[in-house]
N, C-alpha and C positions, 0 to 999 in steps of 0.2 A: 339715198346716197349711202355708199359703203366705203370704208377705208380698208384697203387690201394690201397685204405685204407684197411688194414687187418681186421678191425672190420666188414666190409661187408661180408667177407668170413668166418671168424673165427667160427661163430655159427653153422656151418654145423656138425652134429653128424657123427661119424664113420670114419672120415678122420684123422687118427692119425699119419701117417708117412709122411715124406717129399715127397716120390715118389707119394703116393696117393694124397697128397695136391697139388702137381704140376700138376698131371693129372686132378684133379678137377678144378683147376684154368684155365687150358688150355681149358677144356670143356666149362666152363662158358664164356670164352673169345670168343670161336667159335660161341656161341649162342647170343653174344652181351649182356650178362647179367652183365658185369662189367662196372662200372662207373669210369672214370679216376679221380684221385684226382686233386684238383686245385693247380697248380704251378704258383705263381704270376710272372708277367714279371720282368725282371731285374730292371727296374726303380722302381717298387713298392717294390721289395726286398731291394733296396738301401734306399728307403724312410723309410721302417720299421727299418732298421739298424740304420739310423740316429736318428729316433724317440726313439729307445731303448737306444742309447747312451745318448741322451739329458735327458731322464727320469732318467738314472743312475746319471748323473751329478747333477740334481736337487735334487735327493734323498740324495746324498752325502752332498749337501749344507744344507739341512734340518738337517742332522745328526750333521754337524758342529755347526749350530745355537743352537741345543739342548745341545751340549757339552759346548758351551759358557754359556748358561743358567745354566748348572750344576756347572760350575766354580763360577759363580756369587752367586748361592745359597750356595755353599761351603764357600764363604766369608760372607754369611748372608746378601747379598745385594738383596733386593726385587725389582729390577728394572722392572721386567715384571709385577708386580702388578700395576705399575703406567703408564708405557710406553706400548702402545698397540703393537708397533713393535720395538723390541730391536735393530734390524738392520736398522731401519729407520735413518733419518738424525740426529735427536736429540740423539737417543740411541747410534748411532755409535760415535758421538762426545763425549758423556759421557764415553763410553768404551775406546776410545783413551786417554782421560784425565786420566782414571784409570791406563792404561798401562804406561803412562808417569810419574806416581807417584803422581798425584793430590789426596790429602786426604781431602780437605775441601769440604763438601757436598754443601755448599752455592755457591761456585764457579762453581762446576759441574752442579748445578741446573740452573745457568745462561746460560748454553749451550743449554737449551731447546728452541725449535723453534715452531712456529705455536700454535696449540691448547694446547700443553703441557706447554706453559708459564703460563696458569691459574692453573696448578697443581704444582707450585714450592714448596709449603710447603710439600706436600705429597712426592715430589721428594727428598727433603732434608732429610725427615725421612727415605726414602728407601735407601739413600746413606750414612747413618751415620756410617756404619761399616767400618772396616779397611781391606784392601786387602793386604795379605802378599806377599812377594817378589816372591815366587814360583808361586803364583796364577797370579801375573802380567805377569810373563814369559809365563805361559800357555796361558793366554788371548792373549798376543802378537802373539804367534805362531798360535793360532787358527784364529785370525784375518788375519794374513798373508795367511794362507791356504784358508780362505774364499775369500779374494781378488783374489787370484789365480784362484779359482774355478769360481768366478763371471766373470773373464776375459775369462775363457774357455767356459762358457755358452754363453757369448756374441759372441765369435768367432764362436761357434757352430751355433748360431742363424743366423749369416751372411752366413755361409756355407749352412745352411738348406734353407734359402730363395733363394739362387742361385739354389740349387738342386730342390726345390719345384716349381720353376717358371713354368715348364711344367704342373703341376697339378692344377694351378690356373684356375678357370673358367674365360672366357673372360669378363663377365659382373659383376664380383665380385671384391671386394677390396682384397689386398694381405692378409688380416687377415682371409679370408674365403677360405678354400681349398676345391676343388672338384676333385675327381678322374675322369679322362676321360677314362673310360673303354669302352669296345666294345658296351655296351648297354647305355652308357652315364648316368649312375645312379649317383646321388650325394652321396658322402660319408661324412657324417657330423662329423666323428671322428676327422677330422683335424681342425674343427672350433676353433678359438681362440688358436691355438696351439703355436704360437710364442708370 
């Protein structure tokens, strides 16, 4: 039995019934004119499945971060104009202070770490608006979902590294993946994947 791509056979004129199509396909097979479709090995299918799931988790995380940004914009807080990564250490500390009910922008600006300390005045201006109770509730829920998703992604990465171990090239670091196929070609699509 052979799995064949229908596009390779479909362009033949005059074969419009199932019986004629099957006879034509049988004749092509007898003459060796059919090329079997690639069916990846089980290990590669598992790898693709894991990669697909991880991509979906990361996409969901991006959507959550965008929803958090939207709630902040709804409260007229322009945190993203000052903080390059709203989910970074400083941004996260400020968001948690907002959720806990902190309303003083100067106190929230003191939570800034690293290079953000030099932008305290801008940060105070960005945080001057008031967040209403329902917005704080929404932010708290979104942050809980984000934490849960971060844990899921971390667990997925640990599981992926266990499953990916057979795909690592012997002379490479774990951050560089190479598929050990029959012709031993490198597959750079897994580079910097985790």
